[in-house]
N, CA, C and O of each residue as an XYZ file, in Angstrom:
776
protein
N      61.390   -114.660     45.450
C      60.153   -114.392     46.149
C      60.454   -114.169     47.618
O      61.283   -114.859     48.211
N      59.752   -113.172     48.208
C      60.011   -112.864     49.612
C      59.382   -113.912     50.515
O      58.378   -114.543     50.182
N      60.008   -114.068     51.658
C      59.512   -115.017     52.643
C      58.476   -114.320     53.515
O      58.626   -113.137     53.821
N      57.438   -115.027     53.917
C      56.384   -114.454     54.754
C      56.952   -114.057     56.102
O      57.743   -114.792     56.693
N      56.550   -112.895     56.585
C      56.984   -112.419     57.893
C      55.863   -112.685     58.881
O      54.716   -112.322     58.619
N      56.165   -113.309     60.005
C      55.172   -113.619     61.025
C      55.409   -112.710     62.208
O      56.535   -112.565     62.682
N      54.328   -112.093     62.683
C      54.452   -111.127     63.772
C      55.051   -111.780     65.008
O      55.896   -111.183     65.675
N      54.632   -112.970     65.314
C      55.153   -113.631     66.515
C      56.575   -114.143     66.301
O      57.248   -114.557     67.246
N      57.018   -114.108     65.054
C      58.367   -114.579     64.757
C      58.408   -116.070     64.492
O      59.419   -116.591     64.022
N      57.317   -116.763     64.791
C      57.266   -118.205     64.597
C      56.177   -118.512     63.567
O      55.027   -118.116     63.756
N      56.516   -119.202     62.496
C      55.481   -119.526     61.510
C      54.422   -120.436     62.120
O      54.723   -121.289     62.954
N      53.169   -120.239     61.687
C      52.072   -121.062     62.209
C      52.160   -122.452     61.568
O      52.609   -122.588     60.430
N      51.733   -123.475     62.303
C      51.765   -124.827     61.748
C      50.730   -124.967     60.636
O      49.732   -124.248     60.609
N      50.979   -125.893     59.727
C      50.042   -126.134     58.643
C      50.357   -125.270     57.442
O      51.324   -124.509     57.460
N      49.549   -125.379     56.396
C      49.794   -124.639     55.164
C      49.649   -123.136     55.390
O      48.841   -122.694     56.207
N      50.436   -122.366     54.659
C      50.328   -120.907     54.826
C      49.125   -120.386     54.037
O      48.507   -121.110     53.257
N      48.823   -119.138     54.261
C      47.629   -118.525     53.678
C      47.689   -118.504     52.157
O      46.663   -118.655     51.494
N      48.903   -118.315     51.589
C      49.032   -118.285     50.131
C      48.584   -119.623     49.534
O      47.817   -119.661     48.572
N      49.069   -120.701     50.113
C      48.709   -122.033     49.618
C      47.215   -122.293     49.784
O      46.566   -122.861     48.906
N      46.688   -121.867     50.924
C      45.259   -122.049     51.167
C      44.421   -121.291     50.132
O      43.394   -121.799     49.681
N      44.845   -120.093     49.756
C      44.108   -119.296     48.773
C      44.106   -119.988     47.416
O      43.111   -119.942     46.694
N      45.214   -120.626     47.071
C      45.266   -121.365     45.808
C      44.249   -122.504     45.844
O      43.573   -122.767     44.849
N      44.140   -123.170     46.974
C      43.174   -124.256     47.109
C      41.739   -123.731     47.119
O      40.840   -124.355     46.555
N      41.532   -122.594     47.756
C      40.192   -121.982     47.773
C      39.784   -121.618     46.348
O      38.622   -121.774     45.970
N      40.740   -121.133     45.561
C      40.457   -120.768     44.168
C      39.968   -121.979     43.376
O      39.238   -121.832     42.396
N      40.370   -123.164     43.799
C      39.928   -124.393     43.128
C      38.622   -124.918     43.725
O      38.127   -125.961     43.297
N      38.047   -124.197     44.727
C      36.775   -124.589     45.321
C      36.885   -125.486     46.539
O      35.899   -126.121     46.914
N      38.049   -125.561     47.170
C      38.261   -126.409     48.345
C      37.617   -125.747     49.575
O      38.111   -124.734     50.070
N      36.526   -126.321     50.054
C      35.796   -125.736     51.183
C      36.575   -125.849     52.489
O      36.492   -124.957     53.333
N      37.329   -126.929     52.669
C      38.128   -127.086     53.888
C      39.218   -126.010     53.946
O      39.516   -125.467     55.010
N      39.801   -125.718     52.792
C      40.824   -124.657     52.742
C      40.179   -123.311     53.070
O      40.790   -122.480     53.742
N      38.951   -123.089     52.600
C      38.271   -121.834     52.903
C      37.988   -121.719     54.400
O      38.093   -120.634     54.973
N      37.631   -122.835     55.029
C      37.393   -122.811     56.473
C      38.655   -122.371     57.202
O      38.579   -121.615     58.171
N      39.815   -122.836     56.745
C      41.083   -122.431     57.367
C      41.379   -120.959     57.095
O      41.840   -120.240     57.982
N      41.112   -120.505     55.853
C      41.311   -119.093     55.519
C      40.386   -118.247     56.376
O      40.796   -117.217     56.912
N      39.137   -118.680     56.504
C      38.153   -117.951     57.305
C      38.659   -117.782     58.737
O      38.613   -116.687     59.299
N      39.143   -118.880     59.317
C      39.649   -118.826     60.694
C      40.832   -117.873     60.812
O      40.987   -117.191     61.825
N      41.658   -117.826     59.786
C      42.871   -117.005     59.843
C      42.581   -115.516     59.624
O      43.252   -114.668     60.211
N      41.586   -115.187     58.783
C      41.407   -113.776     58.411
C      40.176   -113.122     59.009
O      40.082   -111.895     58.974
N      39.226   -113.870     59.557
C      37.978   -113.253     60.016
C      38.201   -112.225     61.120
O      37.550   -111.180     61.127
N      39.106   -112.503     62.045
C      39.388   -111.541     63.127
C      39.971   -110.232     62.599
O      39.437   -109.161     62.889
N      41.068   -110.301     61.821
C      41.631   -109.063     61.276
C      40.649   -108.309     60.362
O      40.623   -107.078     60.359
N      39.846   -109.051     59.590
C      38.875   -108.394     58.702
C      37.857   -107.631     59.542
O      37.593   -106.460     59.274
N      37.287   -108.274     60.549
C      36.304   -107.606     61.398
C      36.915   -106.399     62.098
O      36.274   -105.353     62.205
N      38.142   -106.535     62.572
C      38.809   -105.412     63.242
C      38.994   -104.224     62.307
O      38.729   -103.084     62.688
N      39.447   -104.487     61.091
C      39.654   -103.409     60.124
C      38.335   -102.740     59.758
O      38.232   -101.513     59.743
N      37.334   -103.556     59.466
C      36.035   -103.016     59.065
C      35.430   -102.204     60.211
O      34.846   -101.145     59.983
N      35.567   -102.691     61.416
C      35.004   -101.979     62.573
C      35.706   -100.645     62.801
O      35.080    -99.681     63.242
N      36.998   -100.584     62.503
C      37.703    -99.309     62.678
C      37.242    -98.273     61.660
O      37.353    -97.073     61.909
N      36.727    -98.721     60.517
C      36.225    -97.795     59.497
C      34.767    -97.434     59.767
O      34.397    -96.263     59.677
N      33.939    -98.416     60.095
C      32.497    -98.190     60.222
C      32.033    -97.773     61.612
O      31.080    -97.003     61.735
N      32.671    -98.252     62.634
C      32.336    -97.972     64.027
C      31.045    -98.652     64.514
O      30.899    -98.879     65.716
N      30.135    -98.971     63.643
C      28.873    -99.618     64.024
C      29.082   -101.130     64.033
O      29.393   -101.713     62.995
N      28.915   -101.779     65.198
C      29.184   -103.218     65.285
C      28.328   -104.062     64.334
O      28.840   -104.982     63.696
N      27.052   -103.760     64.237
C      26.171   -104.560     63.379
C      26.568   -104.432     61.913
O      26.656   -105.429     61.197
N      26.806   -103.207     61.475
C      27.220   -103.025     60.081
C      28.592   -103.627     59.844
O      28.857   -104.158     58.765
N      29.461   -103.552     60.831
C      30.800   -104.126     60.689
C      30.714   -105.625     60.469
O      31.414   -106.171     59.615
N      29.863   -106.292     61.231
C      29.711   -107.742     61.068
C      29.147   -108.073     59.687
O      29.570   -109.031     59.042
N      28.186   -107.264     59.249
C      27.583   -107.498     57.938
C      28.613   -107.333     56.823
O      28.689   -108.162     55.915
N      29.400   -106.270     56.893
C      30.413   -106.024     55.863
C      31.502   -107.095     55.925
O      31.975   -107.555     54.886
N      31.901   -107.491     57.124
C      32.912   -108.549     57.249
C      32.411   -109.841     56.594
O      33.172   -110.536     55.921
N      31.148   -110.150     56.793
C      30.580   -111.345     56.160
C      30.596   -111.203     54.638
O      30.936   -112.147     53.925
N      30.228   -110.015     54.143
C      30.257   -109.777     52.696
C      31.674   -109.961     52.144
O      31.862   -110.524     51.065
N      32.656   -109.484     52.890
C      34.052   -109.600     52.452
C      34.463   -111.067     52.369
O      35.109   -111.483     51.408
N      34.091   -111.832     53.363
C      34.487   -113.245     53.362
C      33.780   -114.015     52.241
O      34.354   -114.943     51.671
N      32.555   -113.640     51.929
C      31.875   -114.244     50.785
C      32.596   -113.848     49.498
O      32.760   -114.657     48.584
N      33.022   -112.587     49.447
C      33.764   -112.123     48.274
C      35.100   -112.864     48.138
O      35.526   -113.173     47.025
N      35.751   -113.143     49.250
C      37.005   -113.905     49.204
C      36.731   -115.276     48.573
O      37.500   -115.729     47.724
N      35.653   -115.932     48.978
C      35.312   -117.242     48.429
C      35.054   -117.144     46.921
O      35.533   -117.974     46.148
N      34.285   -116.113     46.509
C      33.912   -115.983     45.097
C      35.079   -115.536     44.210
O      35.183   -115.957     43.058
N      35.951   -114.685     44.748
C      36.989   -114.088     43.900
C      38.383   -114.643     44.176
O      39.375   -114.070     43.725
N      38.468   -115.715     44.886
C      39.779   -116.310     45.189
C      40.619   -116.560     43.939
O      41.837   -116.401     44.005
N      40.028   -116.947     42.792
C      40.858   -117.152     41.597
C      41.592   -115.880     41.139
O      42.574   -115.968     40.402
N      41.125   -114.709     41.566
C      41.797   -113.458     41.170
C      43.026   -113.156     42.023
O      43.832   -112.296     41.668
N      43.170   -113.855     43.139
C      44.329   -113.602     44.007
C      45.607   -114.014     43.290
O      45.701   -115.107     42.732
N      46.596   -113.109     43.314
C      47.901   -113.384     42.695
C      48.979   -113.221     43.767
O      49.238   -112.114     44.237
N      49.589   -114.316     44.139
C      50.618   -114.288     45.183
C      51.789   -113.406     44.790
O      52.485   -112.875     45.656
N      52.014   -113.243     43.491
C      53.151   -112.423     43.045
C      52.929   -110.935     43.326
O      53.884   -110.158     43.320
N      51.676   -110.531     43.573
C      51.374   -109.108     43.795
C      51.294   -108.751     45.264
O      51.167   -107.573     45.598
N      51.364   -109.734     46.155
C      51.314   -109.437     47.588
C      50.800   -110.629     48.364
O      50.431   -111.656     47.795
N      50.783   -110.469     49.680
C      50.358   -111.584     50.530
C      48.845   -111.738     50.494
O      48.116   -110.807     50.155
N      48.397   -112.923     50.849
C      46.963   -113.216     50.877
C      46.263   -112.348     51.919
O      45.159   -111.857     51.687
N      46.910   -112.164     53.067
C      46.307   -111.350     54.121
C      46.109   -109.916     53.642
O      45.057   -109.320     53.873
N      47.125   -109.359     52.971
C      46.987   -107.995     52.450
C      45.876   -107.903     51.415
O      45.141   -106.917     51.373
N      45.753   -108.931     50.580
C      44.705   -108.940     49.569
C      43.325   -108.940     50.233
O      42.442   -108.176     49.843
N      43.150   -109.793     51.229
C      41.859   -109.889     51.932
C      41.571   -108.578     52.675
O      40.444   -108.082     52.647
N      42.576   -108.026     53.331
C      42.359   -106.778     54.074
C      42.092   -105.603     53.129
O      41.367   -104.674     53.485
N      42.670   -105.641     51.938
C      42.376   -104.602     50.943
C      40.911   -104.708     50.504
O      40.220   -103.697     50.382
N      40.446   -105.934     50.269
C      39.030   -106.127     49.950
C      38.144   -105.585     51.073
O      37.144   -104.913     50.823
N      38.527   -105.887     52.304
C      37.741   -105.452     53.461
C      37.714   -103.933     53.562
O      36.668   -103.337     53.818
N      38.865   -103.317     53.361
C      38.931   -101.854     53.461
C      38.082   -101.203     52.373
O      37.334   -100.263     52.644
N      38.198   -101.698     51.151
C      37.404   -101.139     50.052
C      35.903   -101.275     50.329
O      35.132   -100.339     50.115
N      35.506   -102.450     50.807
C      34.083   -102.686     51.070
C      33.591   -101.779     52.205
O      32.479   -101.256     52.138
N      34.405   -101.592     53.238
C      34.005   -100.732     54.360
C      33.886    -99.271     53.913
O      32.942    -98.577     54.288
N      34.839    -98.818     53.118
C      34.791    -97.436     52.619
C      33.577    -97.259     51.698
O      32.913    -96.223     51.744
N      33.287    -98.253     50.873
C      32.101    -98.190     50.020
C      30.839    -98.044     50.862
O      29.940    -97.282     50.508
N      30.769    -98.770     51.973
C      29.590    -98.702     52.844
C      29.461    -97.313     53.466
O      28.356    -96.780     53.574
N      30.582    -96.731     53.874
C      30.541    -95.373     54.442
C      30.062    -94.384     53.387
O      29.204    -93.546     53.663
N      30.611    -94.478     52.187
C      30.209    -93.560     51.116
C      28.731    -93.745     50.775
O      28.017    -92.769     50.544
N      28.282    -94.983     50.745
C      26.877    -95.257     50.442
C      25.967    -94.650     51.509
O      24.939    -94.052     51.191
N      26.351    -94.807     52.769
C      25.554    -94.243     53.865
C      25.537    -92.721     53.796
O      24.496    -92.103     54.021
N      26.677    -92.112     53.489
C      26.732    -90.653     53.374
C      25.888    -90.161     52.197
O      25.196    -89.150     52.309
N      25.943    -90.868     51.082
C      25.153    -90.479     49.919
C      23.662    -90.608     50.218
O      22.872    -89.752     49.821
N      23.277    -91.676     50.919
C      21.866    -91.863     51.272
C      21.401    -90.753     52.208
O      20.299    -90.228     52.055
N      22.242    -90.398     53.177
C      21.877    -89.316     54.097
C      21.750    -87.989     53.348
O      20.853    -87.195     53.631
N      22.647    -87.754     52.398
C      22.578    -86.506     51.612
C      21.313    -86.486     50.763
O      20.670    -85.443     50.645
N      20.942    -87.633     50.164
C      19.707    -87.697     49.370
C      18.484    -87.439     50.240
O      17.580    -86.703     49.846
N      18.459    -88.046     51.426
C      17.322    -87.845     52.331
C      17.232    -86.395     52.768
O      16.137    -85.839     52.855
N      18.372    -85.776     53.043
C      18.385    -84.367     53.448
C      17.870    -83.481     52.317
O      17.077    -82.567     52.542
N      18.328    -83.761     51.108
C      17.889    -82.976     49.955
C      16.399    -83.164     49.713
O      15.697    -82.199     49.411
N      15.906    -84.391     49.842
C      14.476    -84.661     49.654
C      13.650    -83.934     50.711
O      12.582    -83.399     50.411
N      14.142    -83.917     51.941
C      13.427    -83.209     53.007
C      13.366    -81.713     52.721
O      12.338    -81.079     52.958
N      14.449    -81.150     52.216
C      14.450    -79.727     51.871
C      13.478    -79.444     50.734
O      12.764    -78.441     50.757
N      13.451    -80.327     49.741
C      12.553    -80.127     48.608
C      11.090    -80.240     49.025
O      10.234    -79.549     48.473
N      10.795    -81.107     49.996
C       9.423    -81.249     50.460
C       8.960    -80.006     51.206
O       7.786    -79.642     51.138
N       9.875    -79.352     51.920
C       9.503    -78.156     52.678
C       9.260    -76.959     51.780
O       8.387    -76.138     52.063
N      10.024    -76.851     50.697
C       9.884    -75.709     49.801
C       8.939    -76.058     48.660
O       9.101    -77.095     48.018
N       7.954    -75.203     48.401
C       7.102    -75.478     47.242
C       7.915    -75.326     45.966
O       8.820    -74.497     45.875
N       7.576    -76.128     45.009
C       8.294    -76.078     43.740
C       8.073    -74.720     43.077
O       7.007    -74.123     43.231
N       9.059    -74.235     42.351
C       8.958    -72.938     41.693
C       7.765    -72.900     40.766
O       7.040    -71.906     40.732
N       7.549    -73.952     40.021
C       6.431    -74.005     39.087
C       5.098    -73.920     39.816
O       4.148    -73.313     39.321
N       5.031    -74.534     41.004
C       3.798    -74.495     41.775
C       3.477    -73.065     42.195
O       2.333    -72.626     42.075
N       4.460    -72.350     42.677
C       4.262    -70.961     43.083
C       3.897    -70.110     41.871
O       2.969    -69.304     41.931
N       4.610    -70.287     40.796
C       4.340    -69.540     39.572
C       2.924    -69.802     39.073
O       2.225    -68.887     38.638
N       2.519    -71.047     39.142
C       1.183    -71.415     38.690
C       0.112    -70.782     39.576
O      -0.914    -70.321     39.075
N       0.345    -70.757     40.887
C      -0.611    -70.139     41.799
C      -0.750    -68.647     41.512
O      -1.859    -68.113     41.502
N       0.365    -67.985     41.282
C       0.334    -66.551     40.987
C      -0.409    -66.309     39.672
O      -1.246    -65.411     39.582
N      -0.106    -67.094     38.682
C      -0.748    -66.944     37.384
C      -2.252    -67.165     37.489
O      -3.031    -66.430     36.882
N      -2.661    -68.165     38.248
C      -4.093    -68.441     38.438
C      -4.788    -67.277     39.135
O      -5.892    -66.892     38.749
N      -4.153    -66.719     40.151
C      -4.741    -65.566     40.849
C      -4.890    -64.374     39.918
O      -5.917    -63.697     39.937
N      -3.875    -64.112     39.103
C      -3.950    -62.996     38.163
C      -5.065    -63.204     37.137
O      -5.809    -62.275     36.824
N      -5.174    -64.419     36.621
C      -6.236    -64.707     35.656
C      -7.605    -64.559     36.296
O      -8.523    -64.008     35.688
N      -7.746    -65.052     37.531
C      -9.016    -64.943     38.246
C      -9.401    -63.477     38.440
O     -10.559    -63.105     38.251
N      -8.432    -62.650     38.814
C      -8.695    -61.218     39.013
C      -9.067    -60.546     37.695
O      -9.933    -59.672     37.670
N      -8.427    -60.941     36.610
C      -8.746    -60.364     35.308
C     -10.158    -60.751     34.877
O     -10.880    -59.927     34.315
N     -10.557    -61.994     35.134
C     -11.918    -62.429     34.796
C     -12.935    -61.643     35.625
O     -13.963    -61.217     35.098
N     -12.658    -61.450     36.912
C     -13.572    -60.664     37.758
C     -13.719    -59.240     37.221
O     -14.825    -58.704     37.145
N     -12.585    -58.637     36.851
C     -12.618    -57.277     36.317
C     -13.457    -57.227     35.041
O     -14.261    -56.312     34.862
N     -13.272    -58.204     34.158
C     -14.020    -58.233     32.901
C     -15.499    -58.539     33.146
O     -16.359    -58.026     32.429
N     -15.803    -59.357     34.138
C     -17.209    -59.642     34.462
C     -17.931    -58.359     34.879
O     -19.125    -58.211     34.620
N     -17.226    -57.446     35.515
C     -17.843    -56.187     35.944
C     -18.192    -55.292     34.755
O     -19.001    -54.375     34.896
N     -17.596    -55.543     33.585
C     -17.909    -54.731     32.405
C     -19.182    -55.203     31.704
O     -19.701    -54.495     30.840
N     -19.694    -56.382     32.057
C     -20.906    -56.901     31.427
C     -22.133    -56.186     31.997
O     -22.106    -55.641     33.101
N     -23.209    -56.208     31.208
C     -24.474    -55.677     31.728
C     -24.959    -56.610     32.832
O     -24.520    -57.756     32.927
N     -25.854    -56.116     33.648
C     -26.375    -56.925     34.749
C     -27.019    -58.207     34.235
O     -26.826    -59.268     34.829
N     -27.778    -58.133     33.146
C     -28.453    -59.305     32.585
C     -27.443    -60.315     32.043
O     -27.603    -61.519     32.245
N     -26.397    -59.831     31.352
C     -25.361    -60.726     30.822
C     -24.595    -61.384     31.969
O     -24.347    -62.590     31.955
N     -24.226    -60.573     32.961
C     -23.450    -61.090     34.099
C     -24.236    -62.183     34.816
O     -23.679    -63.224     35.167
N     -25.542    -61.947     35.035
C     -26.384    -62.920     35.718
C     -26.463    -64.226     34.922
O     -26.370    -65.307     35.504
N     -26.630    -64.139     33.618
C     -26.732    -65.336     32.771
C     -25.408    -66.104     32.743
O     -25.393    -67.327     32.882
N     -24.299    -65.383     32.564
C     -22.969    -66.027     32.530
C     -22.661    -66.680     33.870
O     -22.136    -67.793     33.912
N     -22.979    -66.003     34.955
C     -22.706    -66.549     36.287
C     -23.486    -67.839     36.511
O     -22.931    -68.828     36.989
N     -24.758    -67.831     36.170
C     -25.569    -69.043     36.362
C     -25.078    -70.192     35.481
O     -25.008    -71.336     35.931
N     -24.739    -69.890     34.232
C     -24.344    -70.947     33.303
C     -22.927    -71.461     33.562
O     -22.689    -72.666     33.494
N     -21.987    -70.562     33.857
C     -20.585    -70.992     33.934
C     -20.043    -71.147     35.351
O     -19.111    -71.923     35.564
N     -20.596    -70.440     36.313
C     -20.112    -70.584     37.683
C     -20.977    -71.535     38.498
O     -20.475    -72.220     39.388
N     -22.282    -71.583     38.199
C     -23.161    -72.504     38.928
C     -23.367    -73.793     38.158
O     -23.871    -74.770     38.712
N     -22.982    -73.811     36.879
C     -23.042    -75.030     36.088
C     -24.413    -75.387     35.554
O     -24.670    -76.548     35.238
N     -25.301    -74.404     35.448
C     -26.635    -74.680     34.918
C     -26.595    -74.723     33.390
O     -25.757    -74.076     32.761
N     -27.510    -75.492     32.808
C     -27.623    -75.515     31.345
C     -28.365    -74.260     30.902
O     -28.996    -73.577     31.709
N     -28.279    -73.969     29.607
C     -28.983    -72.787     29.097
C     -30.482    -72.890     29.400
O     -31.105    -71.898     29.778
N     -31.054    -74.065     29.239
C     -32.488    -74.265     29.500
C     -32.789    -74.007     30.980
O     -33.792    -73.371     31.303
N     -31.916    -74.500     31.894
C     -32.135    -74.279     33.328
C     -32.045    -72.801     33.679
O     -32.808    -72.314     34.513
N     -31.108    -72.074     33.040
C     -30.993    -70.629     33.268
C     -32.281    -69.950     32.799
O     -32.806    -69.061     33.470
N     -32.782    -70.381     31.638
C     -34.019    -69.818     31.078
C     -35.183    -70.028     32.034
O     -35.955    -69.103     32.285
N     -35.314    -71.222     32.560
C     -36.412    -71.527     33.476
C     -36.259    -70.782     34.790
O     -37.246    -70.282     35.327
N     -35.027    -70.694     35.328
C     -34.793    -70.020     36.600
C     -35.112    -68.529     36.514
O     -35.685    -67.957     37.441
N     -34.738    -67.901     35.395
C     -34.973    -66.463     35.237
C     -36.325    -66.148     34.595
O     -36.702    -64.984     34.464
N     -37.047    -67.194     34.196
C     -38.346    -67.027     33.525
C     -38.214    -66.151     32.287
O     -38.994    -65.223     32.075
N     -37.213    -66.465     31.478
C     -36.920    -65.735     30.248
C     -36.858    -66.769     29.133
O     -36.402    -67.889     29.361
N     -37.312    -66.415     27.920
C     -37.249    -67.372     26.814
C     -35.813    -67.855     26.560
O     -34.852    -67.110     26.749
N     -35.692    -69.109     26.131
C     -34.380    -69.733     25.891
C     -33.567    -68.938     24.878
O     -32.366    -68.759     25.079
N     -34.170    -68.461     23.807
C     -33.454    -67.681     22.791
C     -32.836    -66.424     23.374
O     -31.723    -66.051     23.004
N     -33.549    -65.764     24.287
C     -33.035    -64.545     24.926
C     -31.802    -64.873     25.784
O     -30.820    -64.132     25.781
N     -31.869    -65.988     26.512
C     -30.729    -66.406     27.350
C     -29.525    -66.705     26.465
O     -28.404    -66.311     26.786
N     -29.750    -67.393     25.363
C     -28.645    -67.712     24.456
C     -28.020    -66.444     23.906
O     -26.798    -66.370     23.777
N     -28.828    -65.446     23.579
C     -28.305    -64.177     23.066
C     -27.497    -63.459     24.136
O     -26.398    -62.974     23.867
N     -28.038    -63.390     25.352
C     -27.313    -62.734     26.452
C     -25.961    -63.421     26.692
O     -24.933    -62.763     26.858
N     -25.990    -64.752     26.705
C     -24.742    -65.498     26.938
C     -23.745    -65.277     25.796
O     -22.557    -65.067     26.039
N     -24.233    -65.325     24.553
C     -23.332    -65.117     23.417
C     -22.707    -63.725     23.480
O     -21.493    -63.580     23.339
N     -23.538    -62.702     23.692
C     -23.027    -61.324     23.760
C     -22.078    -61.158     24.952
O     -21.036    -60.513     24.838
N     -22.450    -61.749     26.097
C     -21.598    -61.650     27.289
C     -20.249    -62.326     27.074
O     -19.213    -61.794     27.472
N     -20.262    -63.496     26.445
C     -19.006    -64.219     26.196
C     -18.127    -63.480     25.188
O     -16.902    -63.486     25.306
N     -18.762    -62.835     24.184
C     -17.979    -62.048     23.219
C     -17.303    -60.881     23.930
O     -16.135    -60.589     23.671
N     -18.029    -60.211     24.824
C     -17.435    -59.089     25.560
C     -16.315    -59.568     26.485
O     -15.284    -58.907     26.615
N     -16.526    -60.730     27.131
C     -15.460    -61.295     27.978
C     -14.222    -61.638     27.155
O     -13.097    -61.351     27.566
N     -14.431    -62.246     26.010
C     -13.317    -62.608     25.129
C     -12.533    -61.369     24.740
O     -11.303    -61.373     24.796
N     -13.221    -60.315     24.351
C     -12.541    -59.070     23.946
C     -11.812    -58.444     25.132
O     -10.684    -57.969     24.993
N     -12.450    -58.445     26.284
C     -11.837    -57.846     27.484
C     -10.593    -58.621     27.908
O      -9.594    -58.023     28.308
N     -10.650    -59.956     27.821
C      -9.518    -60.800     28.248
C      -8.423    -60.852     27.183
O      -7.315    -61.314     27.455
N      -8.729    -60.381     25.974
C      -7.714    -60.392     24.920
C      -7.513    -61.755     24.295
O      -6.437    -62.049     23.774
N      -8.536    -62.588     24.343
C      -8.442    -63.929     23.765
C      -8.867    -63.844     22.315
O      -9.907    -63.267     21.996
N      -8.058    -64.423     21.432
C      -8.423    -64.400     20.008
C      -9.373    -65.548     19.708
O      -9.274    -66.628     20.290
N     -10.303    -65.289     18.780
C     -11.338    -66.281     18.459
C     -10.796    -67.412     17.622
O     -11.538    -68.328     17.268
């Protein structure tokens, strides 16, 4: 097994980080306090170099240290040093935050573009409605004046057959005949099957 390399050349007093991580894995809170003191500075520095935003950097650094506490049993000294393991967690978490922020910005941008442009179906529906309206107007012009007047009062003004009869001072049966004949002519003109 390789010996730990210390930047200052002098090993720090007390248990090394590997031993502390083993104790943290067993739930030793005092060992975690020592790990926290040893890694919080480098973790914050690494996260800040990735995120650049101080507030988000502090938040991610805190998340990383909580993750160290929760996942300490997964640390394997045979695969690398404790510091490298913690810094790898920090780097992954910081990169995840950047990707999440970029994805959120892309979603917001796409949503803003979609809000500005009317949906294709909406435009298609508007065009179709205008064409149908124009076709109905054209077919209404083919009706006799009496039929057109009765249909307009009943279907555009919303009057009942009896109200149309009273308004025009015409017997109810005559109004019903005019409306029936007018609607048959409209149906034929519009090409609607019965």
